[in-house]
Residue, then its C-alpha position, 0 to 999 in steps of 0.5 A: m292636919a286640921r289644927g295643930t297646937d304649938s308649944g305655947g298653947s295656941e292653935r294655928s289654922g292649916c291655911e295660916g302662914a307660920a312665918g312673918h307674923g308680927p303684931r301687924e299681922q294680928l288683924h281682923e280678916a274683915g276690917g283690918q283693925p288690931a285685935a283687942q287685948g287678950a284676943r284668942p289665937a286665929g286657929g280657935r280658943r280653949r279655956p283653961g280647964g275647959g268651960a262652957g266655951e270649950l271646942r269639941a268635935r262632932p262625932g263623925s266630923s273632922v271640924l270643930v264646933r262650939s258646944s254652947h253659949l254662942l252669942p246671938l247673931e243678926p240675920l245679915c251678920l250671919q249671912g255675911l259670915v257664911e258667905s263663901s266668897f268672903p275668904e277670897t275677898v279678904s285674900i285679894n285685899k291682903a295680896i293687893n295692897t300698897q306695901e312694897v313687899a312681895v305678894k304672899e303665896k298663901h293669899a295668891r293661892t286662896c285667890i286661885l282656889g276661889t276662881h276654881h270654886e266659883k268657876g270664874a273671876q267675878t269676885f276678883w274683879s268686883v274687889v279689884n274695881r274698888l281698888p285705886l289702881s290708877g293712884n298707887a303704882v305699887l298697888c297696880w304692880k301687885f295687882c298685875h302679879v296676882f292677875h298673872k297668876l290667875l291667868r296661869d293657874g286659875h279657872s279657865n273662865v278667868l280669861k272669859d271674865s277678864v276680856r271685858y276689862k281689856n280696854e281699861l287695862s290698856d288705858m291704865s298702861r298708857m297712863w302709867g307709861h307717862l311716869s319714867e321713874g319708880y313703878g310707872q314704867l314697870c306697871s305700863i309694860y306689865l299691863k301690856l304683857l297681860r293684854t298680850k297674854m289675853e289676846f294670845h289665849t283668845k286667838n288660840p283657845r287650845f293653849p291653856g293659861n300655863l302654856q303646858m302642851s304636848d307635841r301632839q297638842l301643839d300640832e293640833a293647835g296648828e290644824s296641820d296647816v303651814n299658814n296657821f303654824f306661820q301665824l302662830t310663830v309670829e304671835m309667839f314671837d310677839y308674846l315672848e317679846c313682851e315677856l323679855n321687855l318686862f324682864q329687862t325693865v325689871f332688871s334695869s330698874l334694880d341696883m345690881s351693885r348691892s344685894v337687892s334680892v334680899t330686900a323687901a322692895g327688891q323681892c316685890r319687883l322680882a316676884p312676878l318674874i317667876q311667872v315670866i320665867l315659866d312662860c318664857s321656857h314654854l314659849y322658847d320650846y314651842t318656838v323652836k319646834l314650830l320653826f323646825k316644822l316650818h323649815s321642813c315645809l317652806p324655803a329657807d329664804t322665806l323664813q329669814g325674818h323668823r330666824d333673825r327674830f329668834l336669834e335676837q330673842f335667844r340671846k336676850l333670853k339666855d342672858l336674862f336666864y343667866r342673870s336670874s340664876n345668880l340672884q339669891y332670891f330665885k335660888r331657893l324658889i325656882q330652878i332656872p334652866q340654862l339655854p344651850e351655848n349656840p342657837p339651834n340650826f334650823l337649816r339642818a333638820s336633824a338638829l331637832s333631835e339635839h334640842i332639849s326642852p328647858v324645864v323650870v323646876i319649882p322645889a316641892e318644899a315651898s314656893s315662897p319663904d312665907s307659905e305653907p303648902i296645902t297638902d289635902l282637901v281636909e286642910m282646905e276644910t279646916a282653913s274654911q272653919s278657921l276663917f269662920d272662927n275669925k269672922f266670929d271674932d271680928i263681929f263679936g270681939s273678944s274684949l267685952s268682958s274679962d271672960p270672953f267665953n262667958f255669954n250668960s251676961q250678953n244680950g240674954m239669948n234664949k235656948d231656942d235661938k241657940d238651938r236654931l243657930i246650932e242647927q244652922l251651923y250643923g247645916e253649914i257643916r253638912t254643906l262643907k262635907e258635901e263640898l269635901e265629897s265633891f272635892k274628893a270626886e274632883n281629885e279622883r277625876r283629876t287623878l284619872q286624867l293625870r294617869g291618862r296623861i301619863s299613858e299618853l306621855e308614855a305612848e309619845l315617849a315610845e313613839q319618839r323612841h321609835l322615831k329615834q330608831q328610825a332616824l338611826d336606821e336612816s342615818e346608818f343607811l345614809r352612811t352606807e350609801l355615803e361609803e358606797l359613793k366614796k368607793q364609787r368615786e375612788d373607782t372612778e378616780k382609779a379608772q380615770r388614772s388608768l385611762t390616763e396611763i393607757e393614753r400615755r402608754a398609747q402615746a409612747n407606743e405611737q412614738r415607738y411605732s413611728k421610730l420602728k416605721e422609720k427604721y423599717s423604711e431605712l432597712v427597706q432602703n438598704h435592702a433595695d441598695l443591696l439588691r441593686k449592688n448584687a445586680d451590679v456584681t452579678k452583671q460584672v461577673t457575667v461580663a468577666r465570664q464573657a471576657q474569660g470566654d473571649v480570652e479562652r477563645e482567643k487563646k484557642e484561636l492563638e493556639d490554632s493560629f500558632q499551630r498553623v504558623s508552626e506548620q507553616a513555619q515547618r514548611k517555610v524556612g528561614a529567619e522570618q519564621s523563627t522571628r515570627i515564632a518568637d513574637l508569637e511565643q511572646e504574645r502567647d506569654s502575654l496572653s497567658r499572663a492576661a488570662e491569669r490576671h483575669g482568673e485572679e480578678i474573677a476569683a476575687l469577684q466571686a469571693e466578693l459576690q459570696q460575701l455579699r450574698d452572705t451579708l444579704s441573707s443575714e440582713k434578710e433574716s434580721s429584717k424579717k425578724e424585726l418586721e415580725t416584731l414590728q407587725t406583732q407590736l403593731q397588731d397589739k397597738e391596733s387591738m389596744e387602740q380598738m379596745l380604748q376606742q370601744r371603752l371611750a365610746k361606752e363612756q361617751f354613751a354613758l355621758l349621753q345617757g346621763s344627760a338624756r336621763e336628766a333632760e327627760r326628768m326636766v321635761q317630766d317635771a315641766l309636764s307634772r307642773l301643768e297639773d300643779p294648782a300653784h301653776i294655775s295662777c301663772t299667766g303669759s303672753a302669746d308673743y313670749l310663747l312664740s319667742r320661746t317656741l322659735a328658740a326651741s325650734e332652732c335648738t331642735e335643728r342644732l340637736q339634729d346636726a349634733h346627732r348626725k355628727y355623733l352617729s358618724n363618730h361615736t367617740d365624740v359627744s362634745s357637740l351633742l351633750p350641750c344641745v341635749a341640755l339646752f333642748a330639754h330646758l327650752i322644751s320645758d320652758t315652752i311647755l310651761q309658757g304654753s300652759a301659762t298662755s292658755h290660762m289667758a286664752p279662750m276655752e277652745p284655743a286654750d284646750r288645743l294649746l294645752e293638749m299640744c304642749k302635753q304632746c310636745g312633752s311626750e314626743a320630747m321624752s320619747y326622743l330622749s328615751s331613744l337616746q338612752d338605748l344603744d340599739s335605738v340611738e341611731g334611729a332617734d328622730c325629733a321630727a315629731v317634736t319639731s312638728c309639735l312646736g310648729q303647731i304650738s307656734a300656729i296656735g300662738e299666732e292665733l292668740r296674738p292680739r289683733g290690735l297689734d296687726v295694724e300696719q305701721e303705714e296705717l297708723g297715721d290715717l288711723v289717728d286722723k280717723e279716730m280724732a275725726a270720729t271722736s269729734a263727730a261723736i261729741e257733736t252728735a252727743a251735743t245735738r242729742i242733748e239739745e233735742m232732749l232739752s227741747k223735748a223736756r221743755a215741751g213735756d215736763t213742768g215744775v221740779k222735774l223740768e227744773v232738774n232736767e234743764r239743769i242736768l242737760g245744761s251741765c251736759t251741754g257745757l261738758m260737751q262744749a268743753i270736750q270739743l275745745l279739748v279735742l281741738a286743742s289736742k289736734d293743734l298740739q299733735r299737729e305741732i308735735v308732728e311738724s317739729g319732730r318729723g324733720a324731712a319725713s312725712p307725718k305718716e312716717f312720724y306716726a309709724k316711727n312713734s307707734r306706741w305714742t300713736e297707739g296711745l292717742i288712738s286709744a284715748s280718742k276711742a275712750v273719749g268718743w265712747g264716753a260721750t255716747v254712753m253719757v248721752d244715753a244715760a242722760d236720756l234715760v234720766v230725763q225719761g225717768k227710767g235711768k239712775f242718777e248714779e249712772l250719769m255721775v259715773c259716765s261723767h267721771e269716765i269722760a273726765a278720765s278719758t280726757a285726762q288720758l287724751v291730754a297725757a297722750s298728747k302732751v307726752k312729746a310736747d314742748k313744755d313752753s308750747a302755747n298749744l300745750a298751755k291751751l290744752q291744759q286750760a281746756s282740760r281744766g275746763v273739762n274737769q269743771a264741767t264734769a264737776g258741774v254735771v255731778a253737782s247738778t245730778k246730785s242736786g236733782k236727785s235730792q230735789i226729787e227724793e225730797k218728795d218722798s218724805m218719811d212719815f212714821s206718825s201712824m206707826t205703833l212701837t212694834q211696827i217701828k221696831r219691825q221697820e228698824m230691824d228691816s232697815q238694819v237687815r237692809v243696811l247689812e245686805l247693802e254693805n255686803q253688796l257694796q263690798k262684793e261690788r268693790q271687789k268686782l270693780g277691782e277685778l274688772r279694772k285689773k283685767h282691763y289693765e291687763l287687756a289694755g297692756v296686751a293690746e298696746g304691747w306693754e309686755e313687748d316693751a318691757t321685754d325689749 
């Protein structure tokens, strides 16, 4: 609504606050003086009953204007009255004052709208520059608050218009930092925060002042570069650190034991924290998202510092948010979010889905207790008209007479002036209408932008839902895989338990087989005993039968004999015959009894024989049954053992396949790293490559032996598996070291070495692939790998530095030769300098002769000092050799201390070379063809070479040695002589250049300006060339250091 009439009959402007206006608030907008008695209300005036000064609305307009009887206005007053920046100026002066109360929202809002109206902050800074910010801390504090609001919600050009005052803010921050009480420290920290905010938005122009961005815009701000995201995270940490420092300082400055948030002074300090809370919520959210993004691209160890810093800021921010939410002042102005109990776990990528962005909610009904919201652009127009009326009152006053609307007695303004003024006011109204139309168009444009933004957010929401669904599907897939892995693990455990049970049963069967075997042997032995016993019984029966046949034959013979005797007895007569018959009968009876006894024995033996035969047959049957049972069990055991052997062979081959597959993957990874751009910067030495190649060759031989053992016994891969793993590791190491060595080698050997490394990797992968196939495992051969390693070793031998091939026995002679060559080079240089000096005296005159004599004389002095230094170095070396060699010869001492000897040789070469180069440079300078700078550089190079010689000579010397003191004195003499050469060179250069005096007297202003611009261009070009040459010098020194290290075996010493 444009104007409203309260119950008391007074009208209020739509921009004027409804609360907190006592008598002090009824001040003029411009001057700040109290209104006169009877002044009309701020929103407008109405005479009771309606008079000449009554307000009326123009048809078709929503702005009220005066009908007539207006006072005449001076042109300057009218210009100041209609000036568009006047409301903003008044609001700035009202917002930034010395009263220790919070900045009113309506004044801050007017300042923000002013920046959008003029599309910048020129008016703001023009007013602020006139305020004594360095003299009043409260004034400076309220300036910081208003300026913070403008940076957040003002026009985008506020930052551009404010950057020029960054240094003034820094000076003011340092000045207020000297005060330890009151608002001093608060102002200092707040100014540092504002400077940090301006620097952050200057470096990152994609971030708006209020830091509100979508995830897509945040990704675009980093340009999909992990380095940009890393730097952006560091800058956000610094930004958030400044916000937290201000937060903590404000809380520490308040007396929290009483309700400070309801006092005016407490609210003055707490009001800026609303802007800080808004910034901190966005910075915390963006920091969490950037850290998750960095953890997905970089190792966790690299980001340890980021995580530590985030945890510290997380604890501080959580505590400050909690303390702020308990203050009564914030409860009705802002809804502060609460951070989670525990910080995000950046090491778990899925934790990003658990992150909830903190949202700060500002209630819609009011942003401060003394403000009224501007609901639409019509109210803004009404506010402008209200300010117009207030300016009218401030200029003309309202106490000129008892009737403030009676203009007939004032200044006698005629009708033409009134009409002209009315037309002017109509023009102002038309301008305001045009501005209203522009505001409406801007409102429609922003509405379309917001709708587009809503569409983007809906698309992002759909994308996030899609990503969430994908994550759920992936989680379900991973859960299924985990269950399958668990089942496989359970099956493996069951198979392992089954294998253990089978082994236990096999062991029990083996024990039982052993017992059955013992029982079978016992039965065989019993069977053999029974067979022997049967043979004895059969023999006894045969003997008995023979004895029975003998008895029957004897009986027959006796019967025959008895018959004959009977016949003889019948023929004979007498007593003898009867006696003989009686004896024969007795003998017959005895023989009959003996025959009966033999018959009984034979019958007993036959019964016993039959019993033995029955027992033997039963034993045979039982033994046969047991033997069949044992043979059946033996066959079962053999088939079980054969099945277990086959299963064990399959499992062992599966282990071999897994190891070979992993080894193949390791070699493949090494081959893929050859094409990695990050590997190009890796370098290596030929010696280390040879050591890796030798180790790989030895491992290949052990692998062949283990392969042969495996082929002889497929159930034992215990010796083959470690060899396969070590083989893959050493082959991969050899490939990578070969590639790194090729980066330091010449083009042709480097290409051959790189190609051979690739071929070695391919052969190794072929060999490992053959180990994975059951059909080709027997024919697998790594002879091709051995051949490739041999060729790599040959190329490595070619790339070894030649300086290391000097025989140790030749080092002693080489030291003497180099020292003698150095002395000869110095003498030759001194002789050439003398010749050049003679030629200069003969051919030059004047200043040139003086300069040449001075330069050549200083060079001669330098050569003499170097000669003394070389002699002192020889004496010291001789002393070191004599004291350290013992019973050994000098050559053996040099060979024993080869590194020290090589250092002496290198230093001697450098001194001799430097002397020769300096003489050549001096010759060119004397002839006028050289540069003085070359001579100065040569002098410094000689000084460095002699310092190297001194260091190499005294490294093994006794600190109390007289020759060492003599050498040090000679070194100081060389340094002084070098300084003399440089000084004489600089002096001669200045004398010669003085001839070319610069005369600009005949040049015009345009020519001088042209020459000045050319000089500036030349200065920039020379500075650019200087920077490039310095970079080139650094690279050359680095390369020289690397080559010198390779030549002198520094890497070998480090490896040892």
